[in-house]
C-alpha positions in Angstrom: 282.9 -29.4 -1.5 281.7 -28.9 1.6 278.1 -27.5 1.9 277.5 -24.9 2.9 274.4 -23.9 5.6 272.7 -20.8 5.0 271.3 -19.2 8.2 267.3 -18.6 8.0 266.7 -15.0 8.2 265.5 -13.8 11.5 262.8 -12.4 12.5 262.2 -10.1 14.9 259.8 -9.6 17.7 258.8 -6.1 18.7 259.4 -5.6 21.8 256.8 -6.0 25.0 256.1 -3.0 25.8 257.6 -1.4 29.1 256.4 0.0 32.1 256.7 3.3 31.5 255.3 2.8 27.8 252.2 2.4 25.7 250.6 1.4 22.8 247.5 4.5 22.3 245.7 6.6 23.4 243.4 4.6 24.8 246.3 2.9 27.4 248.0 6.0 28.6 247.5 6.4 31.9 246.4 9.3 33.3 248.7 11.2 35.2 248.8 10.8 38.8 246.8 14.5 40.2 244.0 13.9 38.1 243.9 9.8 39.5 243.9 12.2 42.8 241.6 14.7 41.6 239.2 11.6 40.9 239.2 10.4 44.5 236.1 12.0 46.5 237.8 13.3 49.1 240.5 14.7 47.8 238.6 18.0 46.9 236.8 18.0 50.5 240.5 17.2 52.5 241.5 20.3 50.7 238.6 22.9 51.1 238.9 21.4 55.0 242.5 22.8 54.8 241.4 26.1 53.7 239.6 26.2 56.2 241.6 25.7 59.1 243.7 27.7 57.8 241.2 30.6 57.5 239.8 30.7 61.3 243.7 30.3 62.8 244.0 33.5 60.7 240.7 34.7 62.0 240.9 32.9 65.7 244.0 33.3 67.6 242.2 30.8 69.9 242.5 27.6 67.8 246.1 28.0 68.1 245.2 26.7 71.2 245.6 22.5 72.4 242.5 22.6 73.9 240.3 25.1 71.3 241.8 22.1 68.3 239.7 19.3 71.1 236.5 21.4 71.1 236.5 21.5 67.4 237.9 17.9 67.3 234.7 16.6 69.9 232.3 18.8 67.8 233.2 17.1 64.7 233.1 14.1 65.7 229.4 13.9 67.4 228.9 15.1 63.6 231.1 12.3 62.0 230.1 9.6 63.4 226.8 9.9 62.4 227.7 11.2 58.9 229.4 7.9 58.6 226.6 5.6 58.2 224.4 8.0 56.3 227.6 8.8 53.8 227.3 4.9 53.1 223.6 5.3 52.6 223.5 7.6 49.9 226.5 5.6 48.5 223.8 2.8 48.5 221.6 5.1 47.5 219.4 5.6 49.7 218.3 8.9 52.4 217.6 8.6 56.0 215.7 12.4 57.1 214.4 10.9 60.6 218.6 9.8 61.6 218.5 13.6 63.8 215.4 12.9 65.7 216.3 9.3 66.1 219.4 10.0 67.8 216.9 11.7 70.7 214.7 8.9 70.7 216.8 6.4 71.8 218.3 8.5 74.5 214.5 9.2 75.3 214.1 5.8 75.7 216.4 4.5 77.7 216.6 7.7 79.7 212.4 6.9 80.4 212.7 3.0 80.7 215.2 2.9 83.4 214.3 6.0 85.6 210.6 5.6 85.6 210.9 1.4 86.2 213.7 2.2 89.1 216.6 -0.5 86.9 220.3 -0.2 85.8 221.1 2.4 82.9 222.3 -0.5 81.0 218.6 -1.4 80.4 217.3 1.5 78.8 220.3 1.4 76.9 220.0 -2.3 75.5 216.0 -0.9 74.9 217.3 2.1 73.4 218.8 -0.1 70.7 216.5 -2.5 69.9 214.5 0.6 69.3 216.9 2.5 67.1 217.5 -1.0 64.9 213.5 -1.3 65.3 213.3 2.3 63.6 216.3 1.7 60.8 214.7 -1.8 59.9 211.1 -0.4 60.0 212.1 2.7 57.3 214.1 0.1 54.9 211.6 -2.0 54.9 208.7 0.3 53.5 211.2 1.4 51.0 212.4 -1.5 49.2 208.3 -3.0 50.2 207.3 -0.2 48.8 209.3 1.3 46.4 208.5 4.3 47.5 211.4 7.3 47.5 213.3 7.0 50.9 212.8 11.0 51.0 209.3 10.7 51.2 209.3 7.4 54.0 212.3 9.4 56.0 210.8 12.4 56.5 207.1 10.1 57.5 209.0 9.2 60.5 211.2 11.8 60.9 207.1 13.4 61.2 206.5 10.0 63.9 209.8 10.7 66.0 209.6 14.5 66.4 206.0 14.1 67.7 206.6 11.1 69.6 209.8 11.8 71.9 207.5 15.5 72.5 204.0 14.0 73.6 205.6 10.8 75.3 208.5 12.7 77.0 205.8 15.6 78.4 203.3 12.4 79.2 206.0 10.1 81.2 207.1 13.1 82.8 205.4 15.6 83.1 208.2 18.3 81.6 210.1 18.2 78.1 212.6 17.0 79.5 213.7 13.7 81.2 214.9 13.2 84.3 218.3 13.3 86.1 219.8 9.6 85.9 223.5 10.4 87.2 222.0 8.8 90.5 221.0 5.7 89.1 223.0 2.2 88.9 225.3 1.7 86.0 225.1 5.5 85.4 229.0 5.9 86.0 230.0 2.9 84.4 228.3 3.4 81.2 229.4 6.8 81.1 233.0 5.8 80.7 231.9 3.7 77.5 230.4 6.6 76.0 231.4 9.9 77.6 234.6 10.2 78.6 237.3 11.8 78.5 241.4 11.3 78.8 244.1 13.9 79.0 246.6 13.9 76.4 249.5 16.6 76.8 247.2 18.6 79.7 244.4 18.6 77.2 241.1 17.0 77.9 240.0 14.7 74.5 236.7 12.9 74.8 236.2 9.3 73.6 234.2 10.2 71.1 236.8 11.2 68.8 238.4 8.1 69.1 235.3 6.2 68.3 234.7 8.9 65.3 238.5 7.7 63.5 238.2 3.7 64.8 234.8 3.7 62.9 235.7 6.0 59.9 238.9 3.0 59.8 236.6 0.4 60.1 233.8 1.7 57.0 236.9 2.2 54.9 238.3 -1.5 54.8 234.2 -2.8 54.3 233.7 0.0 51.5 237.2 -1.1 50.3 238.0 -4.5 51.1 234.6 -6.3 51.1 232.2 -8.1 49.5 229.6 -6.1 51.8 230.9 -2.5 50.4 231.2 -4.4 47.1 226.8 -4.7 47.1 227.1 -1.0 48.3 228.4 0.7 45.0 226.6 -2.0 43.3 223.1 -1.2 44.7 223.8 2.5 43.9 224.4 2.3 41.0 221.3 0.3 39.8 219.8 -2.2 42.3 218.0 -3.8 39.3 221.9 -4.6 37.8 223.3 -5.3 41.1 220.5 -7.9 41.9 220.8 -9.7 38.2 223.9 -10.6 39.4 222.9 -12.1 42.4 223.2 -8.8 45.1 221.2 -9.0 48.7 219.6 -5.8 46.7 216.4 -5.9 50.3 219.3 -7.4 53.0 221.5 -4.4 51.7 219.7 -1.4 51.8 217.6 -2.5 55.2 221.0 -3.5 56.4 222.3 0.1 55.7 219.1 1.6 57.7 219.2 -0.2 60.4 223.3 1.0 60.8 222.0 4.6 60.0 219.9 3.5 63.4 222.5 1.6 65.9 225.0 5.5 65.2 221.9 7.2 66.8 221.8 5.3 69.5 225.2 5.5 70.0 225.1 9.5 69.5 221.8 9.8 71.7 223.2 7.5 74.7 226.5 9.8 74.3 224.1 13.0 74.6 222.3 11.1 77.4 225.2 10.2 79.2 226.9 13.4 79.3 224.4 15.7 80.0 222.8 13.1 82.9 218.9 14.6 81.0 218.0 15.0 77.2 215.5 17.5 75.5 212.7 15.8 73.8 212.1 19.1 71.5 216.6 18.5 70.5 217.4 17.2 66.8 215.6 18.4 64.1 216.9 19.5 61.7 220.3 17.6 62.7 219.5 14.8 59.9 220.6 18.2 57.4 224.0 18.4 58.8 224.9 14.9 58.6 223.8 14.4 54.9 225.3 18.4 53.9 228.7 16.7 55.7 228.1 13.6 53.5 228.5 15.9 50.6 230.4 17.6 51.2 232.8 14.9 51.2 232.2 13.2 47.8 229.5 11.7 47.9 226.8 11.3 45.0 222.8 12.4 45.7 222.3 10.0 43.5 224.1 7.0 45.1 226.9 4.9 44.0 230.0 6.9 43.8 231.6 8.6 47.4 234.0 7.6 50.0 234.2 6.7 54.3 236.9 9.6 54.7 235.5 12.7 52.5 233.2 12.4 55.5 235.3 12.6 58.0 236.3 15.9 56.6 233.6 17.0 55.8 232.6 16.6 59.7 235.8 18.0 60.3 234.9 21.3 58.7 231.1 21.5 60.1 233.3 21.2 63.3 235.6 24.1 62.4 233.2 25.9 61.6 230.9 25.9 64.9 233.7 26.7 67.4 235.5 28.9 64.8 232.8 31.4 64.7 232.0 31.4 68.6 236.1 31.4 69.1 236.0 34.9 66.3 233.5 35.9 68.6 231.4 36.8 65.7 227.6 36.1 65.6 226.5 32.7 65.9 223.3 33.3 63.6 226.1 33.3 60.4 226.7 29.9 61.6 224.4 28.1 58.9 225.5 30.7 56.9 229.0 29.2 56.8 227.4 26.1 56.1 225.2 27.1 53.2 228.1 28.6 51.6 230.7 25.9 52.2 227.8 22.6 51.3 227.2 24.6 47.9 230.8 25.3 47.0 232.0 21.9 47.8 229.2 20.4 45.2 230.5 22.7 42.8 234.5 22.2 43.2 233.5 18.2 43.8 231.7 18.7 40.3 234.4 20.7 38.7 237.2 18.3 39.6 235.2 15.3 37.9 234.7 16.9 35.4 237.9 18.3 34.9 239.5 14.4 35.5 237.5 12.7 33.4 237.3 15.2 30.8 241.2 14.6 31.2 
């Protein structure tokens, strides 16, 4: 008789969960809408669109290409500074001297070149060293003393404000620098820092291009480099970051120096756009830069934010500042609009983050 073979009972293994399957609520992926809401720049993007639409209706001249070019130009001069200020805030620090540092850079370049009868590029280079030195001093004092950067840079702000006015009066006998438009190297420097070109019959300032390029570079640094990880780490918890090998002091000092570099760049644009600089300007601009960063989703506590959000924040400021003019409203309302925008953006960002986290 042949032996009958009995098959072993098959062991059934539950199929592995597919891409659309989840095991339990803990591993469930949040809907796309909630993931987008969690992004810090989404709220300010929606706000920027709302402000733009509002002024399209309230101020018909805004619809013209030349008006939009002016709005983007105004936004770019804010946005170039708001980018490094935002990175510094993500790193957990503030710089209240950034506005007057812009004027300090321009004054240095102008007076150094004019009073010593040098090529203006020499003054530009000296101004760069001064701006980087201010940033280094701010950062070094913060990491060495452990004092809040708010206090350190407030002191720097007051020092620079006084020095700008006193030294300018001492050197030039006036509150403004001399006209340098006829000096050697001026035309070349103007092409670099304050040039404009025509697109479709509309004059576009080169600062708009710089603004977008700097924003793309800052985004790449934050999201794709080790240095970007360091910025988030030191802003989140500097002691934990130091424990895992992050160079906390280097990161913070370099961020302050980055603000100094941007202050130099904007200062050079101001100088070669108007040929002269008023020594009392710049006061209050630091609050505009910080507000653009906050509206763009950067937390005051550090450790969170993006480089794209401040781009939209700066656009909102430029839109309001120029939109009020095109609407023939009293420009005295500008600061009131900024305050409303700041409070609204903070409340919206808070609501968005809580909604995304709760869901």
